[in-house]
Structures are given as C-alpha cells and as structure tokens.
C-alpha positions, 0 to 999 in steps of 0.5 A: 466835470472834475479835472480828473474826469476831463483828463481821463475822457480826453485820453480815452476819446482823443483822435490823436494818440497820447502817450505818457507815464501810466504806471503808479508813482511813489514818493518813497520809491526805495520802499517799493523797489521790488515793485519797480524792479523784480531783481532789486535787493530790499533796502532793509538788507543794505541798512539793517542786514535784514533778509525778510521784509513785509510792507504796505504803502498808501498814496493819495495823489493830486488832492486838488482834483476830485478823483485823483489817483489813489494807490495801495501796495502790499509787498513781501520779500525773502533773500536767501543770503546764506547761499552762494553761487546763485542766491535766490530771492522770492516774494510778491506784491499786490497793487491797486490803483484808482484814477477817477472812473478808471483803475487796475488791480494786480497780483504778482509773484517774484523770483530772482537769482543773485550771482555772487560769491558772497551776498553780503559783499555784492552781486548781480541779480536777474529777476522776473515778476509775473501775475494778472491785472484787472483793468476796470472802467466805471462807464456810468461815471464818464459823461460826455460833453452833452450831459445826456450822452453817457457811455453806459451804466454797467461797469466793465473790467478785463483781466490780462496776464502781466510780466516784468523783468529786471537786472540789479547790481550792488556792491560793498565798496571801499575800506577805511572811511568808505568801508561797509558802504553800498552802491546799487543800480538797476534797470527794469521793464515792469510791464513787458507785454503792453496792452490795448484795452477795448471796452464795448457796450450798447453805446459803442466802444472806447479804448486805452493803450498801455505801453512799456515803461523803462525804469532805472535805479541808482543809489548809494549808502554812506554809513557813519560810525554813530549808526547813521547813514546818508542815502542819495538815490535816483529813479529814472522813468521813461515811456515811449513818446513821452519826456523822460522823468528823473526823481532825485532824493536824499535821505538822512537816517539820524543816530536816533530813530528819526530820518528826514529826506528831500528831493525833486523831480524833473516834472516840477515836483518837490519831495519831503519825507520823514519817519522813524525806525524802531529796532535795536535802538529800542531793544527790538530784534525786528525793525519797524519803519513808519514813513510819510512822504509829501509832494507838491507840484510847481508845474504850470501845465494843466489845472492846479493839481494840489499836493500828494501824500504817502504813508509807508509801513514796513517790518523786516527781520533777520532769518 
C-alpha cells in the first residue's frame, strides 16, 4: 500500500479523532492571497498598481509518495480603486485538490469592500467568498489490511455549500526613504461552515470531518529607486487540536525582470522560488509573471515524502 493511501486510510478509519491541516497549501502563497483571504488586495496592486489580475497555479506535493496531493487553482480579481468611501472588489476562483483516493473541487465567488478615503494610500477591507464544493472518494482504490476487503467499486461524491470570511488592512507608510512602501495584514476563515462527510455503500460507511482553519497574513513591500523591491511576509495557519504552522518568506524583485525568494516553515520545510516579470521593462502595457516554487521537507515524522514543485502564471493590467 502506498504511503498516501495508508495515511488516508488511517485518517478515515482510526477510532481516535485525528485533526490536522486539511486545506490546500501554497509555496508562492502571495499569488493566491485572494484564495486564502477573500478580503485581500492582490499583490500586483502593491507592486505594479494593476487593479485587474488573472492567474493559475499548479502544485505537486510530496513527490516521494505515490498519490501525493496535487492542487490546481484558477483565479481572477478586480479592484475598483477609482472609488472612495467604500471601494468594491470582486472576483472568484476555482480550486481542485486530489490526494490519493480522496479529493475536492470548489467554485467560489468573492465580494469585498475597502473602507478608505483613497485606495492608493490604504484602507480596511471586509470580504466574503461563497460557493459550492464537491468532495469525492474513489472507494475502489482504498484497500483494507486484508487485500480481499474493499470499501466498494463505486466512486462516491457529495456536494456542499461553502463560505469564507476575512478582514484585510494595508497602508502606504512613511516618507523619504520609506516613501511609497506598503505594509499589509489580515485574518480569515476560508471555510466557515465545517463539514462532517459520511459516505455509505453496501460494505458499510466511512466518514471524514473537515474543521475550520484560521489564517493570518502579514507582509511589507520595501521599494528602491532602481525599480526593485524587497518583500518579507508571513502566513500563519491554525486548525483546532493541531499545532500552529508559520510560513516565512523573503522575496527580492531585481531591477531587471528576475526575482528570487527563500523561506521556511515551522513544519520543517524549506522554500525556494524564482521567476520573472515582463511588463514596462520590455515595453508591455500589461504585466506577465511566471514563477516556480520548490519545497523540501526536513521533517523526521512519518515516511519520507520528498519534494514539492509549484508553477504560477499570472497576468495583471491597469484599468
């Protein structure tokens, strides 16, 4: 039995309730901030003053295990930053995640309002996302300890509504050396409802429970006169009865088209990333970004899981 199937089987059939991080992870989490927090301002607004963005990312996690998590996201966002008082943001995303015989696919819309006198200089955003999620289990791929025992041969799925909420703050800070820099932060619950999923067939029933996750984001953009910038950031993740996890990342956008980044998480994972930007530096009116992220786990718990690879593609424009 593969490592992933063993872990899934253990979580499904253990008589003791086991709780841990259940939602999708990201290496280049800044590119998926609207997925993490429905009130978040898109990072291309801070970096390039673009208020419309589209993006896609694909992540292959735990390549050392057969059936490791695979996550695909598609997203789009619009920020009506010509407004004041309450500037509206809208958009949505699609997400598909598959881990061994279990997976989910979700479609979400997003609406937020930024309370501000001038969106370019800062504000407080309150946002909500709502949609539907399909959870699925390939019962024929789950084999019990006795190879002759299986849960069934029919794949099963269930559809549920899902809601996320978030609050986000950002501000252009300082003058002189710090003029034009941005600080941002936010908290969110991307899955407010929580779910108890029970699947039944002729061989009995099995269940899994999804609990609320609590996220925190914090970051800073330090801009330099040569059109480069430095961005330290934190992503804090917490699920009840599981250890809190903190991701730290440091990205440097060079004066040319390239950026590099590095970081680590409290779970014993190291991050590396690199990419390039095509925009005004090559005479384009829009901004195209292509990035690659790499994770390696140094954790000694459980089987050797191997590395993680993530590719991100995004396009942003100024309306």
